C-alpha positions in Angstrom: 114.8 -48.8 -125.1 113.1 -50.5 -128.0 111.9 -54.1 -127.2 110.7 -56.7 -129.6 108.7 -59.7 -128.1 108.8 -62.7 -130.5 106.3 -65.6 -130.2 105.1 -68.5 -132.4 101.3 -68.0 -132.0 99.2 -67.9 -135.1 96.2 -65.5 -135.3 93.6 -68.2 -134.8 95.2 -70.0 -131.9 93.4 -69.3 -128.6 96.1 -70.5 -126.2 95.0 -68.3 -123.4 98.1 -68.9 -121.3 100.4 -67.7 -124.0 98.5 -64.5 -124.7 98.3 -63.8 -121.0 102.1 -64.3 -120.8 102.6 -61.8 -123.6 100.6 -59.3 -121.5 102.9 -59.9 -118.5 106.0 -59.2 -120.6 104.5 -56.1 -122.1 103.6 -54.7 -118.7 107.0 -55.5 -117.3 108.8 -53.7 -120.1 106.5 -50.7 -120.3 106.8 -50.2 -116.5 110.5 -49.8 -117.1 109.8 -47.0 -119.7 110.5 -49.2 -122.7 108.5 -49.2 -126.0 107.3 -52.7 -126.9 106.3 -54.4 -130.1 104.9 -57.9 -130.1 105.3 -59.9 -133.2 104.7 -63.5 -134.2 107.1 -65.6 -136.4 104.0 -67.0 -138.0 102.7 -64.8 -140.9 99.2 -63.4 -140.8 96.6 -65.8 -142.4 98.6 -68.9 -141.6 96.4 -71.3 -139.5 97.8 -73.5 -136.8 101.1 -74.6 -138.3 102.6 -77.9 -137.2 106.0 -78.4 -135.5 108.0 -78.8 -138.7 106.7 -75.5 -140.1 107.3 -73.7 -136.8 110.9 -74.8 -136.9 111.3 -73.5 -140.5 109.7 -70.2 -139.5 112.1 -70.0 -136.6 115.1 -70.4 -138.9 113.6 -67.8 -141.3 113.1 -65.3 -138.4 116.7 -65.7 -137.3 117.9 -65.0 -140.8 115.9 -61.9 -141.6 116.1 -60.2 -138.2 117.5 -56.7 -138.3 119.4 -56.0 -135.2 119.4 -52.2 -135.6 115.6 -52.0 -135.3 115.6 -52.9 -131.6 117.8 -52.8 -128.5 116.4 -56.0 -126.9 114.6 -59.1 -128.1 112.4 -61.2 -125.8 111.9 -64.7 -127.3 108.9 -66.4 -125.8 109.9 -70.0 -125.6 107.6 -71.5 -122.9 107.8 -75.2 -123.8 108.9 -74.8 -127.4 112.5 -75.9 -128.0 112.7 -74.3 -131.5 112.3 -70.9 -129.8 115.3 -71.6 -127.6 117.3 -72.2 -130.8 116.0 -68.8 -132.1 117.4 -67.1 -129.0 120.7 -68.7 -129.6 120.8 -67.6 -133.2 119.9 -64.0 -132.3 122.5 -63.6 -129.5 125.2 -64.5 -132.0 124.6 -61.1 -133.6 126.2 -59.5 -130.5 124.4 -56.3 -131.3 121.2 -56.9 -129.4 120.3 -58.0 -125.9 118.4 -61.3 -125.9 116.1 -62.6 -123.2 114.5 -66.1 -123.3 111.2 -66.3 -121.5 110.8 -69.8 -120.2 108.0 -68.8 -117.8 107.4 -72.2 -116.1 110.2 -74.4 -114.8 111.4 -76.9 -117.4 112.1 -79.5 -114.8 108.7 -79.3 -113.1 107.0 -79.5 -116.5 109.0 -82.6 -117.4 108.1 -84.2 -114.1 104.4 -83.6 -114.8 104.6 -85.0 -118.3 106.2 -88.2 -117.2 102.8 -89.0 -115.5 101.0 -88.6 -118.8 98.9 -91.7 -119.6 99.1 -93.4 -123.0 102.2 -94.5 -124.9 101.9 -92.0 -127.8 101.6 -89.1 -125.3 104.6 -90.3 -123.3 106.7 -90.7 -126.4 105.9 -87.1 -127.6 106.7 -85.8 -124.1 110.0 -87.7 -124.0 111.0 -86.5 -127.5 110.2 -82.9 -126.7 112.1 -83.0 -123.4 115.2 -84.5 -125.1 115.3 -81.7 -127.7 114.7 -79.1 -124.9 117.7 -80.5 -122.9 120.0 -80.2 -125.9 118.7 -76.6 -126.6 119.2 -75.4 -123.0 122.5 -77.1 -122.6 123.9 -75.0 -125.4 122.3 -71.7 -124.4 125.0 -69.0 -124.2 125.5 -67.2 -120.8 124.6 -63.9 -122.5 121.0 -65.0 -122.9 119.0 -64.1 -119.7 116.2 -66.6 -118.8 113.0 -65.1 -117.4 110.4 -67.0 -115.3 107.1 -66.2 -113.8 108.1 -66.9 -110.2 111.0 -67.4 -107.9 109.9 -71.0 -107.3 110.3 -71.7 -111.1 113.7 -70.0 -111.1 114.9 -72.2 -108.2 113.6 -75.4 -109.7 115.6 -74.8 -112.9 118.9 -74.0 -111.1 121.8 -75.2 -113.1 119.8 -75.6 -116.3 122.2 -73.4 -118.1 124.9 -70.9 -117.2 122.8 -67.8 -118.0 121.4 -65.2 -115.6 117.8 -65.4 -114.5 115.0 -62.8 -114.1 111.6 -63.0 -112.5 108.8 -61.4 -114.6 105.7 -62.0 -112.5 102.1 -61.8 -113.5 100.6 -58.5 -114.4 98.1 -56.8 -112.0 94.4 -56.4 -112.9 93.3 -52.9 -111.8 89.7 -53.7 -112.8 89.7 -56.7 -110.4 91.0 -54.6 -107.6 88.0 -52.4 -108.0 85.8 -55.2 -106.9 86.8 -54.6 -103.3 87.2 -57.3 -100.5 84.7 -60.1 -100.2 82.9 -60.2 -96.8 80.7 -63.1 -95.7 80.2 -66.8 -96.7 80.5 -67.9 -100.3 77.2 -68.9 -101.9 78.6 -70.7 -104.9 81.7 -72.4 -106.3 83.4 -70.9 -109.4 85.6 -73.2 -111.3 87.4 -71.5 -114.2 88.8 -74.2 -116.5 89.5 -74.8 -120.2 87.5 -77.8 -121.1 89.4 -78.2 -124.4 92.4 -79.5 -122.5 92.9 -82.9 -120.8 93.8 -81.0 -117.6 90.6 -79.0 -117.7 88.4 -82.0 -118.0 90.3 -83.8 -115.2 89.7 -80.8 -113.0 86.0 -80.9 -113.6 85.9 -84.7 -112.9 87.9 -84.3 -109.6 85.7 -81.4 -108.4 82.6 -83.6 -108.9 84.2 -86.4 -106.9 85.2 -84.3 -103.9 81.8 -82.6 -103.8 80.2 -86.0 -103.7 82.5 -87.2 -100.9 81.9 -84.1 -98.8 78.2 -83.9 -99.6 78.5 -80.4 -100.9 75.4 -79.1 -102.6 76.0 -75.4 -103.4 75.7 -74.3 -107.0 78.8 -74.8 -109.2 79.5 -72.4 -112.1 82.1 -73.1 -114.7 83.5 -70.5 -117.1 83.4 -71.4 -120.8 81.5 -74.0 -122.6 80.9 -77.7 -122.0 83.1 -80.1 -124.0 81.9 -80.0 -127.6 82.2 -83.8 -128.0 80.6 -84.6 -124.7 78.2 -81.8 -123.5 76.8 -84.0 -120.7 80.2 -84.9 -119.3 79.5 -83.0 -116.1 75.8 -82.8 -115.3 74.6 -80.4 -112.7 77.1 -77.6 -113.5 76.0 -74.2 -114.7 78.2 -73.3 -117.8 78.7 -69.5 -118.0 79.8 -69.5 -121.6 81.8 -66.4 -122.7 82.1 -63.8 -120.0 83.2 -60.5 -121.5 85.2 -59.2 -118.6 87.1 -60.7 -115.6 85.3 -58.1 -113.5 82.0 -59.7 -114.4 83.3 -63.2 -113.8 84.6 -62.6 -110.3 81.9 -60.2 -109.1 79.8 -63.1 -107.8 79.9 -64.1 -104.1 81.9 -67.3 -104.7 84.8 -69.4 -103.6 87.2 -70.0 -106.6 88.3 -73.7 -106.8 91.2 -75.1 -108.7 91.8 -78.9 -108.6 94.9 -78.7 -110.9 97.8 -79.9 -108.7 100.5 -78.5 -111.0 103.4 -76.9 -109.1 105.0 -75.1 -112.0 104.2 -71.5 -113.0 101.3 -69.4 -111.6 97.9 -70.6 -112.7 96.1 -67.7 -114.4 92.8 -68.3 -112.7 94.3 -68.5 -109.2 96.2 -65.2 -109.8 92.9 -63.6 -111.0 91.1 -64.8 -108.0 93.8 -63.4 -105.7 93.6 -60.1 -107.5 89.8 -60.1 -107.1 90.2 -61.0 -103.5 87.9 -63.9 -103.7 88.3 -67.0 -101.3 90.4 -69.7 -102.9 90.6 -73.5 -102.5 93.5 -75.1 -104.3 96.4 -77.6 -103.8 99.2 -76.3 -101.7 101.8 -77.0 -104.5 99.9 -74.8 -106.9 99.9 -71.9 -104.4 103.7 -71.7 -103.9 103.6 -68.0 -104.9 100.7 -66.9 -102.7 100.8 -65.2 -99.3 99.5 -67.1 -96.3 96.2 -65.4 -95.5 93.0 -66.9 -94.0 91.0 -66.8 -97.2 93.4 -68.8 -99.3 92.7 -72.4 -98.3 95.6 -74.8 -99.0 94.9 -78.4 -99.7 97.8 -80.7 -98.8 96.4 -83.9 -100.5 93.6 -85.2 -102.6 92.0 -86.9 -99.5 91.7 -83.5 -97.8 90.1 -81.6 -100.6 86.5 -82.2 -99.8 86.8 -81.4 -96.1 88.7 -78.1 -96.8 86.3 -77.0 -99.5 83.3 -77.6 -97.1 85.1 -75.6 -94.4 85.8 -72.7 -96.8 82.1 -72.6 -97.7 81.1 -72.5 -94.1 83.6 -69.7 -93.2 82.8 -66.0 -92.8 85.5 -64.4 -94.8 87.0 -60.9 -94.8 89.5 -60.7 -97.7 90.4 -57.1 -97.1 92.2 -57.8 -93.8 95.9 -57.3 -94.4 96.9 -58.7 -97.7 100.7 -59.0 -98.1 102.4 -59.0 -101.5 102.6 -62.4 -103.2 105.9 -64.1 -104.0 106.4 -63.3 -107.8 107.8 -59.8 -107.7 107.9 -58.4 -111.3 111.4 -57.5 -112.4 113.4 -59.1 -109.6 116.7 -60.8 -110.5 117.9 -64.2 -109.2 
């Protein structure tokens, strides 16, 4: 089967999460024996188009699409309502199968955005959610919706009348080569994106819980410090660009995420699981993960420091009986 994966990412946009999701979709289709082409609706050379241009590009993509070139089209929507409209337009051709990749639960995303501070941000979130509701309400049953986990599928039950599919995260063979971690962690690894509000909040919260629990082990952070405030988190060791995940997770560390989001599967937590490194994270963010001794679940903000200290003082053996996690690639709801 010939499969086209359509997204709205321009060449200069980093958007690590979107690029990782494209990798998940490619691996899922290729594992089924399909040939895959990934294509953007944004032409090469166009830099970071705004929402109006993305909408116009969506309309143009629907108009010029040739159904006889492919057997199936996967439209990567994520949180972009205009891509939902593109899926609707393509399915009207009736000559090609259309899959809409939502990835994270729309309902859980909307609930998180309602907690956003600042009137302009709340207004943008409310407008986006209203458009998304209209788009999904009119989604034809012939369009299959795909998600990254069963939890996200269940959270969006009744969103539309279409069938659902779980396309879980892709495995990392190079991380599996690291082997199990045995012993006590000697440092904390906090992989975050400091260009986002969530990333900065994660660094701030980590500093708070370490102070409360009197934790003094070294803390390493992937990436660069915030460009507009390089002294925002003193005492951290910024690793800068790390060329491979194997190099990033080879250290004797506990991987910490202070992001409480319950939607989707956080990329860095999935990587840590694949690398079999001890993990400390909020329980809601680990809905997909198996219950093993080296994954330390935090039920509340008040418990984070205590559980992190306990993880640092524990002798781990992450090779002892690791069951499969929840998001099984390719399973249907």
